[in-house]
N, C-alpha and C positions, 0 to 999 in steps of 0.2 A: 289229585288226580283230575280233579272235577273242576279248582280251582283254575290247573292249566287250561282243560278247555274252556273256560270260561273265557279266560286271558289271551287266547288264540283266537276265540269270535270277533274279542273285540277289536283285537288287530286287524283281525281280517274285514271288519268291517270300517276301522279308521281309513286302512289303504285303498277299500274301492270307494269310500268319500272320497279321498285325495286325486284320486285315478281321473273317477268317472266327472266329478267340478258339481255345480251348482246347477239343478234341473233348467231346462229352458225357461218354465212357468217364471222362475225366480229370476231370468236377466232381463225378461224384456219388460221393458220402463213403461211405469204408468202414467209420466208426461212425458212428449215427444212433439218437438214442433212439425204439424204439417206442410208436406208438401201441398200444393196449391193445382194438383193436377185433378183434384175430384170438385173443385170449384170451376173450375174453366169447361169439365164435362157439360156440367149444370148448367153455366151459361151456352154452351153448344146445344142444349137438347128442350130451353125453357123459352117461352113465350111470354109476351104480355109483362103482369106484375112479377108473375114470379122469376123470370129474367131479371128485370131491374134488382130484385131480390137477390138474385145468384151475382148479378155485376157486385153489387155491394159488399158482398161474402167475397169477392175473388178480390177485390180490391184491396180488402184488410187484411185478407189471408198474405198478400205480397207485401205490406206495410211491415205485416210481421215477422215475415220471412228477413227483409232490408236488415231489420234493426238485429234480428236472431243472428246472421251473418257477421254484425258489427260487433256482438258480445260474447259470440263464443269464443271460449281459449282465450279467456281475457280472466286479469287480476284485480280487483277495485276494492284499492286501500284508502281510508279518508274518514269523515266524520260528516254526520249528520246535522241541521245546522240547530236539532234539539239535544246536541252531544251523544249520542249513540255513535260508536265506531262501526266503522264498517270494514270487512278486511274477509271478501267473499272470491272463490274464482266459480265461474260457469265454464264447462270444457262445452266441447263441437260431441262429444261422443256421449252426452246423457249426464255426466258425473259436473261433481259441485259437490263446492268445502266452504262453510262458512267459520268466524275463528281461525281463518289458517294459522295465523299466529300461536294461539291455544291448542294446534292441532288437533282442532273441530273436526267432527266425524263427515266422512265424505257420505255424501248423498248417489247413491247409485241408482233411483226409481227417475229420473230425468229429470229436466225442465222445461221451459216455451217460456214467450213471447205471446205476452194476448194485450190488447187494446190500443196498440201502435197509432200514435197520431205522426207522419212523419210530415215535414214540410224542406223544402231548397234540394231536393234531389238526396234526403238521407244523412245529410250531414248537422240537421236539426228535426230534434223528434224529441217523445216523453212516450212512456210505454210501461207495464209491468213484467216482473219474472217474475213466474213461479211457479213452484217443485212442490211434490209429494214428500211429505214426511210423515210417518205415523198418529192416529190422531189427528192432519189436521192436514196445513200448507206453508210451506214458507213463501212467503212475500215482500218482494222488494221492487221500488219505482225506481224507473230508470231516467234521467236525460241527457240529450248531447244536444250542446251549441257551438257549433263548429270544433276545436280543440279543447273543448270545455264539456268533461263528465259529472256530474251530478247524480246521486244515489239518496232515497228517499224512502218513506213506505210506501203502499199501495192504498187507497182506502177510497172505494166508489169510482174505480177509474181514473183518478190524479194522484200524481206524485208530490206528497205532504211532506214539511220539514229536508224537503231539499240542502243537500251540503256538498262541497268538494270532493271530488276524490279522484287519485290518480289511478287510470287505465296503463297495466301493462301487459304484453303479449307473451300467454306462461304455454302454447302447446306443447313445448315439451315433459313438462310437469301436466299435464293431460296425457299426456302416452303414457305414463308411469301409472296413475290411476286404475 
């Protein structure tokens, strides 16, 4: 009789967890691409040196967002110049996956673009992609020069060992994550 009650409690706990789903705290992204509204407010409400600093932060935010919009919902496949294979998906909903062909784990804690350096209206840039992983962060450097895309590793704001990659749109696959 005790074993049956225990089984019922376990079954109820499993059903409750399945119906309720993950908690809101676990659903929140640790890394999220910031919008530039707060930087615009700082520009509008500042004077002097603080205004100049706020303008630089706004310009950087806009550069990061421009690159984010080009990287989101993309699958990058290729090889870095140091021989390391690249096979990574970045989705606009904050999910990402590395080692796609090997069924790599899907990251659900978000990713963002930092340190973007943009030229020629956004068709030429370099930036770092950061994603949170337990115990550290996943980081890649991305370069675009017209139709050519390259991925390397990011170190001290620079893209090192960049290699040619093929970029494909995977908006449909991202919806399934």
